N, C-alpha and C positions, 0 to 999 in steps of 0.2 A: 492494534492488535493484541493479543494477550502474549505476554514474553515470559523468560525465564525470571526477571528480576520481581515480576508482580505475584508470579506462583510463590516465588520464596519468601517475598514481603508477608502475603497471607498466611503462609504457614509459621512464620515467625511470630505474626499478630497471635494467630491463635493460640500459640504455646504461651506466650505473655499474657494473653487472656485467660489461659486456665492457671496459671501459676498465679497471676493475682488476683482471682475470684472476679475479674472484670468480665461483663458482658459485651459479646463483641458481635456488632453485623458486619460479618466478613464478608457480604456478598454486595452489602450497599458499598464498602470498603474498596472491595476490589474493581468495582463500577468506578468509584474516584481515581482509582491508581490506572485501571485499564484506560481512560479518558486523559489523566496527565499524559501516559506514554503516548497516545494517539494522536494528540491535537497540541500538546505544550512538550512533545520532545523529553519528557522527563525520563531519564534512564536508570533512577535510584531514588532510595526513599528521599536521601537528603537535599534532593532537587527541588523539594517542596518548598515553598515560600509563601506568604501572607497573600501575595497575589496569585498564586496559584488557586486559591480558593476561591477569590475572587472570580477568575476566568471559569474555573469548573461550574461553579455553582450559580454564578449568574449571567454567564453566557452559554456554557456549551451544554447544560444541564437543561433549560429551559427548551433549548434547540433539539436535542436528542432522545429526551427520557420523557415518556408519556407519565406523569403521575399528577395525581390533584395536588390543590395545593396545601390542604391540610396534611398532605405527607411531607410538609417541608421542615417541620421540628424532627422528623425521625431521621431523615438526610443530613441534616446540621448535627444532630446527635451521633452519629456516625463519624462524620467529619471531626466531631471533637475528640470522639475516642483514638481517631489517628493522629490527632495531634498530641495526646497522652502518650501514646505507643512511642510515636518519634522521639517526643523529650525523652521517655526513660530509658529507650534502647541508645540515644547518644546521637540519634541522626540529625538532630537540631539542637540547638543550644537553648538554654531557659529564656532569654532575652526573647529570641526568635519566635517559641513557643507562647510566649505572653503575647507579641505579636500579632500571631496567629488565632489567638483567642478572641482579642479585641475584635480583629477581623470578623471573625464567626458571629461575634454577638451582633454586628453590623447587617451583616449577611442573612440571619434570623430572621430581621424584621422583614427584607426585602426579597426574599426568596419566593413566599407565597405569592405575591403579585407579578414575580417574573414569571412563574410556572403557569400562572393562568391567562399572562398577556400574548393572546394568538399572534401578534405580529413578530413575537420571539421563535415561535415554530420554525424547524427545518423542516424541508418537503414530506418526508416520511411522515414525520410527528404530525403534519397539518391534515394529511389524506386519512389518518389510522386514529384521529385523539375522538372521533364521532362514533368509533364504532365497538369501543368497549376499553374498560379499565388495561387491559394486555394487549399487545399490538405489535406489528413486525418493526425492529429495529435495525434494516439494513439499507444503510445510505447508498444511494446510487454513487458509482465514482468510477473515473476513468482508468479501465484497465490497463496493466502494464505487461502482455504476456499471454494474451487468450488466443494464441494460434494453435491450432489442433496440434496435440502431441505426436510427432513423427514415431513409427514403429520402430524397435530396435531389438535388439536380442538381449539385454538387461536394461534395468532401470536406475542403474546407478549414475550420478549425478552428470560425470565424463561423458555417458552418453545419450544424454537429453539432448533437445535441439538448441543451437547455439543461438543466443538472443540478436536480435538488431542491434549494430552499433552505427553512431553517430562520428564519422570521420573530420578531423582536422581539414583545412582547404590545403592543398597539395603545395604550394608555397610556402604554408610555416612547416610542414614537413619535412621539405627540403633542408630548408634553415635549419631545423630542430637538428636533424642529421647531421649537419656539418659542424654541431657544437657538443655533440656526445662528448663527454670527457674520456670516456674509455676509449674511444676512437681518434678521439684529436692529440694525446698523448701516448705514451708506450702501452702497447697492447700487449697480452699475453700471448708469450711465444706460438702456442696454440690456434690463438684466432687469429695472427698476423699470419700466420701459413693458410688458414681458410680463406683469408680475406685477398691473397696474392691475385693480382692483375683485377679486381673489380675496381669499375673507378666511379659507377653515378651513385650519388649519397645515399639514394634510398634503395637501390639493389645491394648497396655495401651495409644497410642497416638490415635489410631482411636476411642476408645472409648471417649478419650478427647475431639475430635472434634466433635463426635455426641452429647456429651455433651453440650459444648460450643453452637453450632449452634443449637440445638434443643430444647434445658431446660431451664428452667428458673432458669438464675445464680444470680438473683438479684442484678443487676448492679455491680457483683464483679469483672467483666473484663475490662469494661470502664469506672466505674465509676457514670454511667448513667443506671437505670433501663429500660427505653425505649429503649435507643441504645441496649444495650445487646439484650433484644428481637429482633432485626433486625438484628442480624448479619449475619444470613443465606443468605439473600438477598446480603446485602453487599460483602460477601465472595463470593455468586455465581457469581456477577457481574464482581469482579476480576479475577475470575479463565476463565471466558468466554473472559476476554479483553485480557490476558496474556499479559500485558505489565505494567510497573509502572505506577502510579497515583499519580499527584501532590497532596501533603497533604490538598490542598485548596480545592480539590474537594474532596475529603475526609470529610473534615470538613463543605462542602456544603451540602455535602450528608446526613450526620447526622444532622445538624442543620434543614434540610425540614423533616425529618420522627420524629425528639423528638418535641412533640407539647409545652411542659412545659419546660421552662427555656432554656438557652444556652447550648450547651454542651461543655465542656471544652477537646478543641480537643489533645492539650497538653497530658494531663489525658489520653484520650481515646485510642491515639495513641500507649501510652506507655504500656497501659494494653495490648493492642495488640502484641507488639512485647514482653512483659514479657511470653505472652502465648505462643509464640513459633510460631506464625500466619503469622506475617508480619517481613521484615525488612526494616526498615528506610534509606534510602541514599541520601542525598543533597538532601532535601527536597519532595522525593518521597518515595511513600510506594511501594511496591510489596509482592505477596506472598512468603513464603520461599518454596524451594524444600519440606520440611517435609508437608507445608500446602497442597501444591498442591497433594502430594500422598494421606493426609487424606482427602481432598475432595473429590478424585475422588473416594475413598474407600464406601464412605458415598453415593455417588451417585450410585455405582454398589449395595450398599446393599437394595437403594431402587429400585432395576431395572431398573435404567435407562443406556441408552449405553454410557459410557465414554472413546472414544478409545485412545489408549496408540500409541504416534507417534514413530514409528521405528526410529533406528539407521541406516540411509540411505548409509553411508558412502563405505558397503560391497555388497551393493545391484547391480546387474544388470541394467542396462540403465533401462528398463521397470521397476523392482522395485523403481528406484530413480524417475521416472516421476509419477508413482502411488502414491509414499509415499508423493512427493509434492503437487499432488493434493488433498490429505487427507484435506490439510492446516493446517500448521505448522507454528508458529511464523517466521518471517523474520530472524531472528538472528540466529535460527537453522537451519533456511532452507539454509542460507548463508555458515555456518560452515561445513552441510553434504557435499553439491556440494563441496565446496573446496577440502575436504578429499576425496570423491568421485574422484576428477580430480588428484588429488595427487597419485593416486592408477595405474594410466594410464598415457601411452604416450598420446600427442597431437591427434597423426594420430590414436591411440586404441579409444580414447574417441569419437572422431568426428565419427567414423565408427561405433559406439555402438550406438550413440545418435541417429545419421541420419537414421540408419538402423532400428532403433525403431519407428522413426517420419513418415517415409512413411507410407501412408494408415493410419494413425492414425487419430484422432478427431482433429479438429483445435487448442484447448487448448493444448493438450498434445504436438501437433507437435511444439506450440508456446514456450512451455518448453524446449523441446531438442535444437530448433535452438538458444534459447537466450544463453542456455548454449554454444553451439558450438561458440557463436557469442565472447566468452571469450577466445577463443585458437587462438594462433599465426601462423605464416605462415607454420610451422611445419605440421599442419594438411589438410595441401594443397592436396595431394593425394584423403584423404577420402571425401573430400568436392568437389572436380573435379568429382568423380566417381558418384557424383548426378544428374550431366546435365542431365542425359538421363532420369530423372525421372520427370514427369510432375508437380508432387506437391512441390520436393522439388527445381526444378531447377532454379525460380526464387530467392529463398534464397540463393542458393549457387552462383550463380550469383553476388546478391550484397556481398557476404563474401568474394568472389576473388577479385570484383572491389576494396572494401573498404581496402583491402590492397597492393594494386597496382599491381596485378596479371592479368596475360592474360583472359579475361572473355569474352563472347560474349553479344552482345547487348540485352536487351529485346525486346519482341516482343509487342505491343500492348496488343494481347490476353493475355500473361503474366501478362503484368499490371494489366490488369482488373482481373485477377486470383487473383493474392497476395493481390489485394485490397479487395476483399471479404472475401480473407484467414484472412487476418488482422484484419477486422472488425467482423469477426468471434471470434478472440481470445479477442476481447472487449466486447463480449457480457454477460458474466457473471458478469462483473462489470457493466455494462449498468443497466443489472437487478436488481443489487445490489442499485446502486445509479443513476437513470434515470436524475435526475437534474442535476447531474454532467456532465454525458455524451452528454445530451444536449447542456450544457455551453461548452463543447470541440467543438462538431459539429460546433457550431454558431461560434466559433473562428476559427475553421481551417477543417472543414468537407469536403468530396471529392466534385469536381465541380460537375455541374450537368450533363453536357457531360459524365462523367464516368459513374453516376447512371443510366441514360438511357440506356447505354450499358450492364450494370452490367447483366441483364437477360441473354443474352447469355452465361454465362462463366457456365463451366462445373463444379461446385462446390457445394458438399452435402449441404452445409449452405446456399446457395444462396438466397431462397425464406426467411428465417428467418433474415438474414442480411437486404434484402430491406424492409420487414415488420417493422423491427426494426428501419431504417431510415425514414422510413413512418412515424412511429409514434414519434419521436425524434427531428426531423432536422425543427427548428423554422422557417426557410424561408418557408412558405406556398407553395409556387410554384416549390420548389425543393423537398419538403415531398411529394406532389402529382406525381411529376416525379416518385418518389421511390416505390409508391403505385401501379403506373402504372407497372412499371419496375416488381414489385413482381408478379402483374398480368400474367403479360407475363411470366417471369421463371416456378409459377404454370402450367401454360395453356402449357409450352414446356414439363413439366414433366410429366403431363398426357398424352400429344401427344406422 
């Protein structure tokens, strides 16, 4: 997804181009930066290396971007401009820039063939490359957190639903609670009084978390009284994020909330580690499993709904999909899927998943199809058996074709249906980040002639999809066509 560093980079690039009289293809370079961020984990311009361009242009581009082979020189030219900018602005050294340019010389020869090779195409590109030069680029992915938003009196982050969390095994938590440095050594006087008479390790830990986050600790944890007073908000944020956070971000947060004097960040983080609340690793801070358990106990005591993410490896296909739809961290989801697949043959896994996908809502069907897409040719019988299912047939055709197996051609009606289906999969993400969705549509939205015909498709989400396009498409003419098509679809449903 587009992030702040990409936006800043493009602004700096445009300014550099204006100052030096350099023609800059900002849209193409933004695409390079976006894909480097999304797929190669680049977090700044300095992360670009010669190998980055290999991955971007010979692996990611052919899978994701629908472009004719003759467009390759324009793409390589944009990449060369990016290298000039990286070198001129000090994001990379002269020797690395030379290596990048040499690599781009080789890529320039190979890119046209890579763009033309259909075996490189990702699912979406394969389906829409036959429709026209512009098409939908909205990959199907496993959502994390697609549960309906609960009603609340406000829309601040602290009032939004809590994410599901995976808890460590009870014996591990008990052992960790016995080893917390804050409890094993000399404790602050206020905490010692608070824990007087509690003997069970986890009871003591739950009481410790409640005290540290909701009582006056006098600055004995972070070394700053104001910072201690804000620990609940900090840990609520970390619990909801469920990802390691850079120490620099913690510093920024603490410095913003502490009004008097700078916060000694190293002292504060060390205090939180000593308290058993966070672990420090490679300049990032993450909640300890013990802290996750203790925070959830605190939420439950407050009467808040704090779901536990079940282990999905032993679930049936419906349980796996429903569990993923609850929203769990990506790493947990991937591990659960891996173990779920290990317990079945490819044919068994495909049969279960596709059986569940038939007649399911678009998002659930998208998860099932995404997992089936990981399976090899051994799953062919189960996938081929879905050719008679109107909802699954387009996906089955793509699966077979992508593996070089005999498959019928998609009809125009099937192409329209699957285009609506794939846009329906994108609706939750579009609601979460409408600006990002609009940006994607501007770069690679469905062509106008397809949108004009979508109203004819017998898909349960067609009206919502067309209304979403009508709100999101930046091209006013195409957006108007989407709104007209939505009107026709509603009229057709009524009629």
